[in-house]
C-alpha positions as CSV (number, residue, x, y, z in Angstrom):
1,M,-18.3,-87.9,-81.5
2,S,-14.5,-87.9,-81.2
3,K,-13.1,-89.6,-78.2
4,Q,-9.9,-87.7,-78.4
5,P,-10.2,-84.4,-76.4
6,A,-10.0,-81.0,-78.1
7,L,-7.4,-78.2,-77.8
8,V,-8.0,-74.5,-77.3
9,A,-5.6,-71.7,-78.4
10,I,-5.9,-68.1,-77.2
11,D,-4.1,-65.6,-79.3
12,L,-3.9,-62.0,-78.0
13,G,-3.3,-59.4,-80.7
14,A,-2.8,-55.6,-80.4
15,E,-5.7,-55.1,-82.8
16,S,-7.7,-58.3,-82.4
17,C,-7.8,-61.4,-80.2
18,R,-9.0,-64.9,-81.0
19,V,-10.2,-68.1,-79.2
20,S,-9.8,-71.1,-81.4
21,L,-10.8,-74.8,-81.0
22,L,-9.1,-77.9,-82.5
23,H,-11.4,-80.9,-82.7
24,W,-10.2,-84.4,-83.7
25,R,-12.4,-86.2,-86.2
26,D,-11.4,-89.7,-87.2
27,G,-7.8,-88.9,-86.6
28,N,-7.9,-85.6,-88.5
29,A,-8.0,-82.2,-86.9
30,E,-10.7,-79.5,-87.5
31,I,-9.7,-76.0,-86.5
32,R,-12.5,-73.5,-85.8
33,M,-12.2,-69.9,-84.7
34,V,-14.8,-69.7,-82.0
35,R,-14.5,-66.0,-81.0
36,R,-12.7,-63.0,-82.4
37,F,-12.9,-59.5,-80.9
38,G,-11.3,-56.2,-81.6
39,N,-8.6,-54.8,-79.3
40,G,-6.7,-51.6,-79.0
41,P,-5.2,-49.2,-76.4
42,V,-7.4,-46.9,-74.5
43,E,-6.2,-43.3,-73.8
44,R,-6.5,-42.2,-70.2
45,D,-4.9,-39.2,-68.4
46,G,-2.3,-38.8,-71.2
47,G,-1.3,-42.5,-71.2
48,F,-2.3,-45.6,-73.1
49,Y,-3.6,-48.7,-71.4
50,W,-5.2,-52.1,-72.3
51,D,-8.8,-52.7,-71.4
52,L,-8.1,-55.9,-69.4
53,E,-11.6,-56.3,-68.0
54,R,-13.0,-56.4,-71.5
55,I,-10.3,-58.7,-72.8
56,C,-10.9,-61.2,-70.0
57,A,-14.7,-61.0,-70.4
58,E,-14.4,-61.8,-74.1
59,L,-12.0,-64.6,-73.5
60,E,-14.3,-66.1,-70.8
61,A,-17.2,-66.0,-73.3
62,G,-15.0,-67.7,-75.9
63,L,-13.9,-70.4,-73.5
64,R,-17.5,-71.1,-72.5
65,Q,-18.4,-71.4,-76.1
66,C,-15.6,-73.9,-76.6
67,A,-16.9,-75.9,-73.6
68,E,-20.3,-76.2,-75.3
69,M,-18.8,-77.2,-78.6
70,A,-16.4,-79.9,-77.2
71,P,-18.5,-82.6,-75.4
72,E,-15.4,-84.8,-75.8
73,G,-13.6,-82.5,-73.4
74,V,-10.6,-80.2,-73.8
75,A,-7.2,-81.6,-73.2
76,S,-5.3,-78.3,-72.9
77,I,-5.4,-74.5,-73.3
78,G,-2.4,-72.4,-74.5
79,V,-2.0,-68.7,-74.7
80,A,0.2,-66.6,-76.9
81,G,0.2,-62.8,-77.4
82,W,2.3,-59.7,-78.0
83,A,5.3,-59.3,-75.8
84,V,6.7,-56.6,-73.4
85,D,3.5,-55.5,-71.6
86,Y,2.7,-56.8,-68.2
87,L,0.6,-56.4,-65.0
88,R,1.6,-55.7,-61.5
89,L,-0.2,-57.9,-59.0
90,G,-1.2,-57.2,-55.4
91,P,-1.0,-59.5,-52.4
92,D,-4.3,-61.1,-53.5
93,G,-2.9,-61.9,-56.9
94,K,-5.1,-59.4,-58.6
95,P,-3.9,-56.6,-60.9
96,L,-3.0,-53.3,-59.2
97,G,-4.3,-51.5,-62.2
98,P,-4.8,-51.8,-66.0
99,P,-1.6,-52.7,-67.9
100,H,0.2,-49.9,-69.7
101,C,0.3,-50.3,-73.5
102,Y,3.8,-50.4,-75.1
103,R,3.0,-47.3,-77.0
104,D,2.6,-45.2,-73.8
105,P,4.8,-42.1,-74.0
106,R,6.3,-42.6,-70.6
107,H,8.6,-45.3,-71.8
108,A,10.8,-43.0,-73.9
109,A,11.9,-41.0,-70.8
110,A,12.5,-44.2,-68.9
111,M,14.8,-45.5,-71.7
112,E,16.9,-42.3,-71.5
113,A,17.2,-42.6,-67.7
114,V,18.2,-46.3,-67.9
115,H,20.9,-45.5,-70.5
116,T,22.5,-43.1,-68.1
117,I,23.1,-46.1,-65.8
118,L,23.5,-48.9,-68.4
119,P,24.5,-47.6,-71.9
120,A,22.5,-49.0,-74.8
121,D,25.5,-50.8,-76.2
122,R,26.2,-52.6,-72.9
123,L,22.6,-53.7,-72.6
124,Y,22.6,-55.0,-76.1
125,A,25.9,-56.9,-75.7
126,Q,24.5,-58.7,-72.6
127,T,20.9,-59.4,-73.8
128,G,20.9,-59.1,-77.6
129,V,17.5,-57.4,-77.5
130,Q,16.8,-54.4,-79.8
131,I,17.0,-51.1,-78.0
132,Q,13.4,-49.9,-78.1
133,P,11.4,-47.9,-75.5
134,I,8.7,-50.6,-75.5
135,N,11.0,-53.1,-73.8
136,T,9.8,-54.3,-70.4
137,V,13.1,-53.2,-68.8
138,Y,12.2,-49.6,-69.5
139,Q,8.6,-50.0,-68.5
140,L,9.6,-51.5,-65.2
141,Y,12.0,-48.5,-64.7
142,A,9.1,-46.2,-65.5
143,D,7.1,-47.9,-62.7
144,K,10.0,-47.3,-60.3
145,T,10.2,-43.6,-61.1
146,A,6.4,-43.4,-60.8
147,G,6.6,-44.7,-57.2
148,V,5.3,-48.3,-57.9
149,P,7.0,-50.5,-55.3
150,A,9.8,-52.5,-56.9
151,S,8.7,-55.6,-54.9
152,A,5.2,-55.7,-56.5
153,P,5.1,-59.0,-58.5
154,W,4.7,-58.6,-62.3
155,V,3.8,-61.0,-65.1
156,N,3.7,-60.5,-68.8
157,L,0.2,-60.3,-70.4
158,P,-0.1,-63.8,-72.1
159,E,1.2,-65.5,-68.9
160,Y,-1.2,-63.3,-66.9
161,I,-4.1,-64.8,-68.9
162,L,-2.8,-68.3,-68.0
163,H,-2.5,-67.1,-64.4
164,W,-6.1,-65.7,-64.5
165,L,-7.2,-69.2,-65.8
166,G,-5.6,-70.9,-62.8
167,A,-1.8,-71.3,-63.5
168,P,1.0,-70.1,-61.2
169,R,2.7,-66.8,-62.1
170,V,5.5,-67.7,-64.6
171,A,7.4,-66.2,-67.5
172,E,7.7,-68.4,-70.6
173,Y,11.2,-68.2,-72.0
174,T,10.4,-67.0,-75.6
175,N,8.3,-64.2,-74.2
176,A,10.7,-63.4,-71.3
177,T,13.6,-62.8,-73.8
178,H,11.6,-59.8,-75.1
179,T,11.8,-58.0,-71.8
180,G,15.5,-57.1,-72.2
181,L,16.2,-58.7,-68.8
182,V,17.3,-62.3,-69.8
183,D,20.9,-63.4,-70.3
184,P,20.8,-65.7,-73.4
185,E,24.0,-67.5,-72.3
186,T,22.5,-68.7,-69.0
187,R,18.9,-68.5,-70.2
188,Q,18.1,-67.0,-66.8
189,W,17.1,-63.5,-65.6
190,A,20.1,-61.2,-65.8
191,A,20.6,-60.4,-62.1
192,E,23.2,-57.7,-62.8
193,I,20.7,-55.7,-64.8
194,F,18.1,-55.9,-62.1
195,A,20.7,-54.8,-59.5
196,A,22.1,-51.9,-61.5
197,L,18.6,-50.5,-62.2
198,G,17.3,-51.0,-58.7
199,L,14.7,-53.5,-59.9
200,D,13.6,-56.3,-57.6
201,L,14.6,-59.7,-59.0
202,S,12.2,-61.4,-56.5
203,A,9.3,-59.6,-58.2
204,A,10.1,-61.4,-61.5
205,P,8.2,-64.6,-62.4
206,E,9.8,-68.0,-62.5
207,L,11.1,-68.8,-66.0
208,V,9.7,-71.9,-67.7
209,Q,10.3,-73.4,-71.1
210,P,7.8,-73.6,-74.0
211,G,5.6,-76.6,-73.5
212,T,5.5,-76.5,-69.7
213,V,2.4,-77.8,-68.2
214,L,1.2,-75.4,-65.5
215,G,-1.7,-77.3,-63.9
216,P,-5.5,-77.4,-64.2
217,V,-7.8,-74.6,-65.0
218,R,-9.4,-72.7,-62.1
219,A,-12.2,-74.3,-60.1
220,D,-15.2,-72.5,-61.7
221,L,-14.2,-73.6,-65.2
222,R,-13.5,-77.2,-64.0
223,R,-17.2,-77.4,-63.1
224,L,-17.9,-77.3,-66.9
225,P,-17.6,-81.0,-68.0
226,A,-15.4,-80.1,-71.0
227,F,-12.8,-78.5,-68.7
228,A,-12.8,-81.1,-65.9
229,E,-9.4,-82.6,-67.0
230,T,-8.0,-79.6,-68.9
231,K,-4.3,-78.7,-68.5
232,L,-2.9,-75.2,-68.9
233,I,0.2,-75.2,-71.1
234,A,2.6,-72.4,-71.7
235,P,3.2,-72.7,-75.5
236,A,5.6,-70.2,-77.0
237,C,3.8,-67.4,-75.3
238,H,5.4,-64.8,-77.6
239,D,3.1,-64.7,-80.6
240,T,5.9,-64.3,-83.0
241,A,7.6,-67.4,-81.6
242,S,4.3,-69.2,-82.0
243,A,3.9,-67.9,-85.5
244,I,7.4,-69.1,-86.6
245,A,6.7,-72.5,-84.9
246,G,3.8,-72.7,-87.3
247,I,6.1,-72.6,-90.4
248,P,6.1,-76.2,-91.5
249,T,9.7,-76.7,-92.4
250,Q,13.2,-77.0,-91.0
251,Q,14.9,-77.5,-94.4
252,G,17.0,-75.0,-96.4
253,S,18.1,-71.4,-95.6
254,W,15.0,-69.3,-95.2
255,A,13.9,-66.0,-93.7
256,Y,10.5,-65.1,-92.2
257,I,8.4,-62.0,-92.4
258,S,5.8,-61.8,-89.6
259,S,3.4,-59.3,-91.2
260,G,0.8,-57.6,-89.1
261,T,0.7,-54.5,-86.9
262,W,4.4,-54.8,-86.8
263,S,6.6,-56.3,-89.5
264,L,9.3,-58.6,-88.2
265,V,12.0,-59.8,-90.7
266,G,14.4,-62.4,-89.6
267,V,15.8,-65.9,-89.5
268,V,15.9,-68.8,-87.0
269,D,19.4,-69.4,-85.9
270,A,21.3,-71.6,-83.5
271,K,23.0,-68.7,-81.7
272,T,22.6,-65.0,-80.9
273,H,24.3,-62.2,-82.9
274,R,25.1,-59.4,-80.5
275,S,27.7,-57.4,-82.4
276,A,27.8,-53.6,-82.4
277,E,26.8,-53.8,-86.1
278,A,23.7,-55.8,-85.3
279,C,22.8,-53.4,-82.5
280,T,23.2,-50.3,-84.8
281,A,21.1,-52.0,-87.5
282,G,18.2,-52.6,-85.0
283,F,18.3,-56.4,-84.8
284,T,17.0,-58.4,-81.8
285,N,17.7,-61.9,-80.5
286,L,14.6,-63.6,-79.0
287,G,13.8,-67.1,-77.8
288,A,12.3,-69.5,-80.4
289,A,10.3,-72.7,-79.7
290,G,12.6,-75.7,-79.8
291,G,15.5,-73.9,-78.1
292,R,16.8,-71.8,-81.0
293,V,17.0,-68.0,-81.6
294,L,14.8,-65.6,-83.6
295,F,17.2,-63.0,-85.1
296,H,15.1,-60.3,-86.6
297,C,14.5,-56.6,-87.1
298,G,11.2,-55.0,-86.2
299,L,9.5,-52.4,-88.3
300,V,6.1,-50.6,-88.2
301,G,3.8,-52.5,-90.5
302,M,0.0,-52.3,-91.1
303,W,-0.1,-50.0,-88.1
304,L,0.7,-47.1,-90.4
305,L,-2.3,-47.8,-92.6
306,R,-4.6,-48.5,-89.7
307,Q,-3.6,-45.2,-88.1
308,C,-4.3,-43.3,-91.3
309,L,-7.8,-44.8,-91.5
310,N,-8.4,-44.0,-87.8
311,T,-7.3,-40.4,-88.4
312,W,-9.8,-40.0,-91.2
313,E,-12.4,-42.1,-89.2
314,N,-12.5,-44.1,-92.4
315,T,-15.3,-41.9,-93.7
316,R,-15.0,-43.5,-97.1
317,G,-15.6,-47.0,-95.6
318,W,-12.5,-48.5,-97.1
319,E,-12.0,-52.3,-96.7
320,F,-8.4,-53.5,-96.8
321,G,-9.0,-55.6,-99.9
322,E,-10.4,-52.7,-101.8
323,L,-7.5,-50.4,-100.7
324,I,-5.0,-53.0,-101.9
325,A,-6.7,-53.3,-105.3
326,E,-6.8,-49.5,-105.7
327,A,-3.2,-49.1,-104.6
328,R,-2.1,-51.6,-107.2
329,K,-3.4,-49.4,-110.0
330,L,-1.1,-46.5,-108.9
331,P,2.5,-45.9,-110.2
332,E,5.5,-46.6,-108.0
333,P,6.0,-43.8,-105.5
334,D,8.9,-41.4,-106.0
335,T,10.7,-42.3,-102.7
336,P,10.0,-44.9,-100.0
337,L,9.4,-43.8,-96.4
338,D,12.0,-44.1,-93.8
339,L,10.2,-46.7,-91.7
340,D,12.7,-46.4,-88.9
341,D,11.3,-42.9,-88.1
342,A,10.4,-42.9,-84.3
343,G,7.5,-40.6,-85.1
344,F,5.6,-43.5,-86.7
345,V,5.4,-45.6,-83.4
346,P,2.9,-43.6,-81.3
347,P,-0.8,-43.5,-82.2
348,G,-2.0,-40.3,-83.9
349,D,-2.2,-38.4,-87.1
350,M,-0.2,-40.7,-89.3
351,P,-1.0,-38.9,-92.7
352,A,0.4,-35.7,-91.3
353,R,3.6,-37.5,-90.0
354,M,4.1,-39.2,-93.4
355,N,3.8,-35.9,-95.2
356,R,6.0,-34.2,-92.6
357,Q,8.8,-36.7,-93.5
358,R,8.2,-36.1,-97.2
359,R,8.4,-32.3,-96.8
360,S,11.6,-32.7,-94.9
361,R,13.1,-34.5,-97.9
362,G,11.9,-31.8,-100.3
363,L,9.1,-34.0,-101.6
364,P,5.5,-33.0,-102.2
365,P,2.9,-34.1,-99.7
366,L,0.3,-36.8,-100.6
367,P,-3.2,-35.6,-101.2
368,E,-5.3,-35.0,-98.0
369,G,-8.4,-36.9,-96.9
370,C,-9.8,-40.4,-96.8
371,D,-10.5,-40.5,-100.5
372,A,-6.7,-40.4,-101.0
373,A,-6.1,-43.5,-98.9
374,P,-4.9,-45.6,-101.9
375,Y,-1.9,-43.2,-102.3
376,Y,-1.0,-43.7,-98.7
377,A,-1.4,-47.5,-98.9
378,N,0.7,-47.6,-102.1
379,L,3.5,-45.7,-100.4
380,I,3.3,-47.9,-97.3
381,F,3.4,-51.1,-99.3
382,H,6.4,-50.0,-101.5
383,S,8.2,-48.7,-98.4
384,L,7.8,-52.0,-96.6
385,A,9.0,-54.1,-99.6
386,H,12.0,-51.8,-99.9
387,R,12.9,-52.1,-96.2
388,Y,12.3,-55.8,-96.2
389,A,15.0,-56.1,-99.0
390,G,17.4,-54.0,-97.0
391,V,16.9,-56.1,-93.9
392,I,17.4,-59.4,-95.8
393,R,20.7,-58.1,-97.1
394,E,21.8,-57.1,-93.6
395,I,20.9,-60.5,-92.2
396,E,23.0,-62.2,-94.8
397,A,25.9,-59.9,-93.9
398,L,25.6,-60.4,-90.2
399,T,25.0,-64.1,-90.1
400,G,27.2,-65.0,-93.1
401,K,24.4,-67.2,-94.5
402,P,22.6,-66.7,-97.8
403,I,18.8,-66.7,-97.8
404,E,17.0,-68.8,-100.4
405,R,13.4,-68.0,-99.8
406,I,11.0,-66.1,-97.6
407,F,8.0,-67.3,-95.6
408,V,5.3,-64.8,-94.7
409,V,3.1,-65.4,-91.7
410,G,0.5,-63.3,-90.0
411,G,-2.6,-61.5,-91.3
412,G,-0.5,-59.4,-93.7
413,N,0.3,-62.4,-95.8
414,R,-3.1,-62.0,-97.4
415,N,-1.8,-58.9,-99.1
416,E,-0.8,-60.3,-102.5
417,Y,0.3,-56.9,-103.8
418,L,2.8,-56.5,-100.9
419,N,4.0,-60.1,-101.4
420,A,4.6,-59.4,-105.1
421,L,6.5,-56.2,-104.3
422,T,8.6,-58.1,-101.7
423,E,9.5,-60.8,-104.3
424,Q,10.5,-58.0,-106.7
425,A,12.5,-56.0,-104.2
426,T,14.4,-59.0,-102.7
427,G,14.7,-61.2,-105.8
428,L,13.6,-64.2,-103.6
429,P,10.5,-66.4,-103.8
430,V,7.9,-65.6,-101.2
431,E,5.7,-68.4,-99.8
432,C,2.6,-67.7,-97.7
433,C,1.9,-69.7,-94.6
434,A,-1.5,-69.7,-92.8
435,A,-2.7,-66.2,-91.9
436,E,-3.3,-67.5,-88.4
437,S,0.1,-69.0,-88.1
438,S,0.4,-68.1,-84.4
439,T,-2.7,-70.2,-83.7
440,L,-1.2,-73.1,-85.6
441,G,2.1,-72.8,-83.7
442,N,0.2,-72.6,-80.5
443,F,-1.7,-75.8,-81.3
444,A,1.4,-77.6,-82.6
445,L,3.3,-77.0,-79.4
446,Q,0.4,-78.1,-77.2
447,W,-0.1,-81.2,-79.3
448,A,3.6,-82.1,-79.2
449,R,3.7,-81.6,-75.4
450,L,0.7,-83.7,-74.8
451,E,2.4,-86.6,-76.6
452,Q,5.5,-86.6,-74.4
453,D,6.1,-86.9,-70.7
454,S,8.5,-84.0,-69.9
455,D,8.4,-80.2,-70.3
456,G,10.3,-78.6,-73.1
457,V,9.5,-79.6,-76.7
458,G,12.0,-80.2,-79.5
459,E,12.0,-78.3,-82.7
460,A,11.5,-81.4,-84.9
461,A,8.4,-82.5,-82.9
462,I,6.9,-79.0,-83.3
463,A,7.6,-78.8,-87.0
464,A,6.1,-82.2,-87.6
465,R,2.8,-81.2,-85.9
466,A,2.9,-77.8,-87.7
467,C,3.3,-79.5,-91.0
468,K,0.2,-81.6,-90.3
469,L,-1.8,-78.7,-89.1
470,I,-0.8,-76.5,-92.1
471,E,-1.9,-79.3,-94.4
472,I,-5.3,-79.5,-92.6
473,A,-5.7,-75.7,-92.7
474,M,-4.9,-75.5,-96.4
475,H,-7.5,-78.1,-97.2
476,A,-10.2,-76.9,-94.8
């Protein structure tokens, strides 16, 4: 049995969540996914919410499995997940209700209302965050118009899970930047935005840096021997920041594509880019582990194909690997989709929306029905590769730096057909990192923090651990 305690990584995904365990064996790490469960928004009274009770029940079960599997004890637990969504808490620290999903239709009206007070260009110039209705700033304003007390404390979802596990209520910096409420110059909450919109700054959580130790797990978990000495650590709580922390290099000029429900195409830079051109092009500036900036553009990704299959109830029983193979046999589509179409963001009848866009351009619709899924997949893959190439060119123009290669992280990096189309469209070599790169980044940051005495972890320390963990994962 190893004498070095294990690590646990919780990764929250909009389609699936994972609990993973890192054991040490003779100085080497062994990473095991202990529990994975499906996730998705639940429709209720015309809105979309997350099933928090189910998420917490599944995570609890996964943690208890980890406790059984780690007699050597668990040194720390870190949580990363999707950004922007949050919970309001009552005086007892418990949620006032289920968290809204970022796809809830209420947020679009809130965005319009906010922009009558703070125009979009002014917000972007101050925060550098892409103008999207999903941003927390618009969600909080929607709460205000719905009569939710502005003083009700709130906490983003990954940090809520840490809070549920026993940590104080905090906002980890990489995740907080996605709210549209952080000033990247001061790296603090933008008090002027709170004041202008009538939001209560005292309801916002305390900002902490990636790698901050938040204390022990709650008492009932401490009664399990494996969790007796466990620390809760805020890694890079934004799953994209964790995934990019899992790329094992600091060398050269490279871009990343985080390929999953969303596709995020960008670079890690030393500074923000908040020009009018960057705003118009849909770029965002978010915190990265190690104190740098993720400068990227977000696009709908595998969400399109998943929604197509959901619409058809996947009556054909397509597996993604089978769909990719069948799509590869088809000719190149006549015209790529405009992936910036706002109609592609909400859940619903995606085949009809795709065909509506094609008809508006004078193009014939794709065949109907689940048997035609490869045609939709082929169009989606070609459209993504085409848009990736456009974003890469925009990044080079906005930053003034040429890009030499592309790293793909996330579950979508298993799509070899899309990777080949991306190489063809961009003219750049594409390298695949681990599919569960956010888990590796989560572990790398915990590991680096446990080996030093102060909060806040440097980029080089994270990259060194990520390098080692990638090597382990590739040879597992």
